N, C-alpha and C positions, 0 to 999 in steps of 0.2 A: 721268112719270106721268098728269097730268090728259089731258097731249095725246094720248096713248095712246089713256086710255080714251074719250077724245070719238072718235076715230078708229072706234074698235071700234062706239060705240053708232049713230054714223051709217054704219057698215057693216050695224048690222042684230042686233048681239051682246047679249044680255044681260049685263049690267055689274055687278058689286059690287065695294065696295071699303074699306078704313078710312083713320085717318089719324089723326095724335094731337091735331089739333084743327081746328076748321071754320075754312074761310078763302076766299074768292071764287071757287076753285078746287073745292073741293069742293060750293058751292052749285051754281057754275053745273051741272055732272054731275048733281046732282041733279033741275037744273030740266029736263036732258036724258033725266032716268028711271032712270040710275042710283041704285042704293040704299049710301047711303054711313054707314057707320060711324064715330063717334066713338071713339078707342080701340080698341085692338088685345085682343079677346076668341076666344079659340079655338071660339066656339059662333057666331062668326059666318062660318063655312067653311064655304059649302056641298055635299055632295056632289056630286061628278060634276064640279067643275068646274075649270078648269087657272086654276093659278095665276102671276100674272107680279107679281115683287117689283124690286125697285132694291138696290143696292150698300147702300144705309142699312139696309138691312132685314139685322138678324144671324140666323144658324141657330137661336138659342134665341128665336126670336121664336114667340109662343105660338098664333099663327096658321100660322107655317111647319111648328110641329114638329105641330100637330092635321093640316095637310096629310100631311103624310109618315105619320102614322099611317093617315088616308083611303086613301094610298097615290096619290093626285093627283099630274099630271103638274107641275114648278114649273119656270118659266121665268126667266130674266134678262129684266128691259126691253129687252137688247140685243135678245135672241130675236126678242119681237115685231116690235121694228121691223125686223129683218135681213128676217123676215116676210112682213111687210107690202110692202117694197121688190122683193121676189119676185114680186109679183103683174102684174107685166107693163107695168106704166107706166116710162117715161121718166124715169130717177133721177138728181137733180143732188145729191149731197150736200157739205157741208162740214167741213170738219176743221181743227186746230191747237190751238195753245193758246188765244189770244186770236180773238175775232172772229168765231168761230160764229155766235153768235145773232144777233149784226147784220146780217151778211152772207145765213145763209139766213131771217131775217123779210122783212130789205130785198128780197131775192127772191119771195118767195112775194106781198109786199106787191103789187109794178111789175108781177106776172103777172096777179095777181086784179084788177087795178084795169083792166087791159089785155084781160082777160075772154075770157084763156088758161085759166082753171079750174083751176089748181093743187090737188094735193093736198098738204099738207105738215103736219109734225109740228115743232119748233121750240120750244127753250129759255125763251122767253119770250112774253110777252101784246105783239102788233102792234097800237098804241094805237088807230090809226085804223079797223081790221076787230074791234079787240077779243076777239082769241081768240088760242090759240098752237096750234091746228092744225084741219084739214078735210079731211075726203073727199069727194071730187067726181067727176065722170064721166069727169074730162079727162085729157089725155095725160101729163101731167107731176106728179113729186114731188120733194119738195123735203124733206131733213131735216139736223137739226143731227146731225153724227156725235161722239158723246164718246169722249175717249181715256184719261178721268181714271182708268178701271180697265181698259182694255185691252182690252174689247170689240168698238173700233173694227174689229178684225181678221175679225169677220161680217159685212161688209158688203161691196159691188161696185159702187158706183152705175157709172153712164154714164158721170158727168163728176165727179171727186173736184177739189176745190178745198182746196189748204195752205196757211194764212193765213200761220201763222209757228210756229216751234217753238222753246218752250226749257225748262228744267228748273220741273218742278211736278207739284203730284201725290204728292209724296215719300215720302210713305205706301204708297204702292203701286211706282213707279219708283226703288228702292230703288240703283240707279249713276244716277240723276241722268238729264241730256238721252239719255248713252248706250242708256240701257233704254227711255227713249221714240223715240229715232231706231231700235235694233231692232223695235220694236212696229210702228213704222210702213212698214220695211220688208218686215216681216210681210203689212202689210196689201196695199201695193203691189203685192207678188207673187200677192198672191192676186185679181187685179182679173180682170173675165174680157177676152177679146181685142176686140181696138177700142175699151177704155174709153179715155178722155181723162183727164189730169193735168194742172191749172195749181197753180202754184206761184209764190210770193211769194218770189221772189229777197233782196228787203231785209233776209230774216230769214236769218241765220247760220246757225239750226238747220236752214231748208230748203235752205241751201245743202250745208251738210253731208250730208243726206239724200240729196239729187240725186249725189253723187258716186259713189253705187252706182246711178243710174236714169236714163237717159238720153231713155228716152220720155215728155218733157214740156214741155208749153206755160209759158213763164213772164211773170210782169206784174210791174210793178216804176214805182216814183212818182222810182228815184234813179240807175239803175241801167239800160244797155241791155238791153231783153226784147223778148215777142211784143207784147205790151199794154204800153202805158207810158201813165202821166198828164204832159200837159206844161202848161206855161203854167197855174199851178193859181195862184187868185188866192182870198185870202183875205176875204172883205165882212164888214161888223159883222153882219149877217143872214144871209147866204148864202156857199156858196164854187163858184165855178165852175173850169173845167179842159177842156181836150180830149183825147179819147183816139186811140191811136195804135197801129194792127197794121201791124206789120213795117214801120215805116217811114212807111208812108202815114196819112192820118188817117182817122179811124175815125167819129168822133161829138163831140161837145161834150154835159158833162153838167152840170148845175146842182143841187146837193143844200141843204138845211137843216141839213146835219147837222154840228156842233164838232171840227175838230182835222185834224192830219194823218193820222191814223190811221183817218178814217172818210172821207178821199179813196181810202186804200188800199182800205177795203172796198165803196167804189163801183163802184171798178177791179174788183175779185175778180170782181162781180157780172156787171158788161157786158161781162167775156171770157167767163163763163160761158157768159150766154144768148148770144153770138155762137156759142159753139162751140157751142150744142146747136140751131144756126141759127133761132134768133127773130126776127123782124124788130124791130130795135132802134127803128125809128119808132113800134111801139104801147108799148114800156113805158117808150122815154125819159122822157114829160113827166112819168111818177108818181114818177120820182127824186125831184124839188123837193116835193112831196107828204107824202112820207116821216121823220115827225118823231122817230125813232129807235125802239127797242124800251122796253117798258117797262122798267126801273132801269136805263136808259144814259143817263146825263147827264139825267135825265129830270126836270123841272120839275113840281111835284106842289102849289105854290103860294105867295103871297107876304104880307106883313103889316108895313107900317110902310116902305115900300119895301125890305124885306128876302128877297131871292129865296131859296128852299127847291129843292133838287133833291135826286134821290135816284138812288144810281150801285152797281151791283153789283162794282163793282171789287173784288179780293178778291190780288191778286200785284200783286207790284211794279211791273211793266210796265203793267197795267192802269192801275193808279192813276196813273202818270206821264202815262199817255194820256188819262185822264178831266181831270186837273188840267190840261192843255195845252186842254181846253175853254174854260177862262178866260182863255185870253189875248184881247185885245181888250176886254177888260171894265175900262174905265179909269175909274179913281175907285174901284173898289170894294176891299172889304177880304175876301178869302176866307178863310173857315174850315170847316175839314175837321174830322168828327167820323170818326172810323175806329175800324170794328169787325174785329180780327184774326179770322180766320176757320180755324179749326182749329190745336189747339198744335205740330201735327208740323208746317205749313204755314210758320207763325211761327216756329220754330223753325228750319227748316232756309235759310227766306229770310233770317233774322234782318236780316244787314248790307243786303241789298236792302232790303228796306223801310225800316232806318235812312234810305237815303237817296232815299228817294219822294216826298217834301213839298216838295223844293224851289218857292219860289215860294206856299207858303202863311203867311198872315198870322198866323194862330194853328189848333193843333191840339187838338183831345179826342180821347182814347184810350179805347174802352169796356172791358170785360171782354171776352177771347176769348170768339169762338162757338163751343163746343165741336164741334157737327153731332157729334155722340154719340160723342168720341176722350175718351180719360179723360184728365186734367191732365199735364204734364209736369213735371218737378221744375225752378224758377226760368226757365220761361217763364211770364213772365207778361205784362201789360200795365204793370203800376207799374213793373216791371225795365226795360220799354221804352222807356215816357218818360224816366225817370232817365237811360238810355244815350244819348236821343235829344239829349237836355237839354245833354249836355256833348258832344255830337259836333258837333249844330245849335244853338247859344246864340243865332241871331239868330230863331228858330222859339218863337213863344210857345205853351208847351206844358203840356199838364196831363191826369193822367187821372180820370176817374168812373168809380164804380163801381157797379155796381146796373141794375135796368132800364133802356129807356129812358126812363119815363116819370121815373127820377130822373135822367137824361142830361139830358134836354129841361128839367127844373125851375132843374138847376144854370148851365145855358146860357144860358137864355132873358133873364136880367136882365144878361148880359153883352153882350147883342147889339145894333145899333147901326143905323140909317138906312143904306141902299146897301152892308149886306154881305150876301154870299152863301154861304150854307151850302149843305154838299156832304158826303149821309152813305154812306159807304162800305163795303161790305161786302157780303156775301153770306147775311147769320142774319137777325136783328131789327131792324139797324138799320133797315129799311125802315119801321118803327116812330116813328123819330125825328122825320121832317118833320110828317104827323098828331099826333102830341102838342105840338110845337111850336106849330100851328094852334090847337090847344084850347086850350091856356094864352094864348094869345094873344087869342080869345072870352070866354076867363073874365075876362081882364084888362081887356076892354073892357066887360064885363058890369057891373064892379063886386066882382067875386070875389075 
């Protein structure tokens, strides 16, 4: 929502909005000229406005109720992005269960650094350029296409990249992967003539989808495909590999992102850029200066030789991928702090979550971040930890309840030199590392 608001401000629109708490996003929008309210009140809805809301806003929200009383048009955020995408730019959209933010952010970054002036709206902050959206007079539009609520069917990119597909958002997709595949089939059937689809065939879900769709360009690091990454070398500080297109060498790439999943992400981006007809020599040097999206294995601090990382991973596959990024950190103790995101996700993927923490030396589980959901009986963090101890007795695991301040206070005395602490989740877990840093400053000051 903040990215869309910024895009509109830069396009010359007057923007007002509200959120339940102040954040860096609301502060940036205020600096750009938006009128931002903290808290939801009917009096904040201006007459004559067009109202845009996310899926998280319920029909009984007082501002939505007031907008209906005033007869104002009310749109979902996906309607706004779809409208932006129809304004004449060459549209590259990234979709799939995982990797959308990294691939769309990486594309936006390398194109911007190459002077191609892309417009973009992505789901996270690009650290090197400190924003998640930009409206320019350039030819290209890059966007992350969210499938969580089925609204992906509203878009028709010139190039669609499908990173992977598996069961998630099961509060919406009642029949799991089958429901997701049906939504993506509808999405593909609605693409305009001449549109290109790039699909990662390393994903079983994507392979299933492609059974009913033949007009596709494939990419892989494991199988024969149109675009293939080969000779992958994982170094302590970077990864390098060669890209082949239809069996012929296309280019080599060097990235500083960690983990095999980021090789796939970089491959998806270089393939999409090549299909868009962009000179790869312009963008290639910038792949190795991209440090990753905000909250994607993002190092946020260090004290007493203890490294602190923050990561958005809230799905079993994402957690596995994030933890794989610690490979090569010899002599380090990996301390993961997991905040389950949504009761429905914990319930529907319970067994998968139990098997997501291989290689972790210590695991702390916090309270579930509800994300506006109501609790589900017998689905909670205390039970999860109890079950995990039975299934994986080799993992030192504990449940710490309360705020992130409380979690940090309980965890801090247990940490020691050469620990790697990783906060995992899509909620308030992002406050953990700053709380640990604050505690350390207090200790050093003799507090």
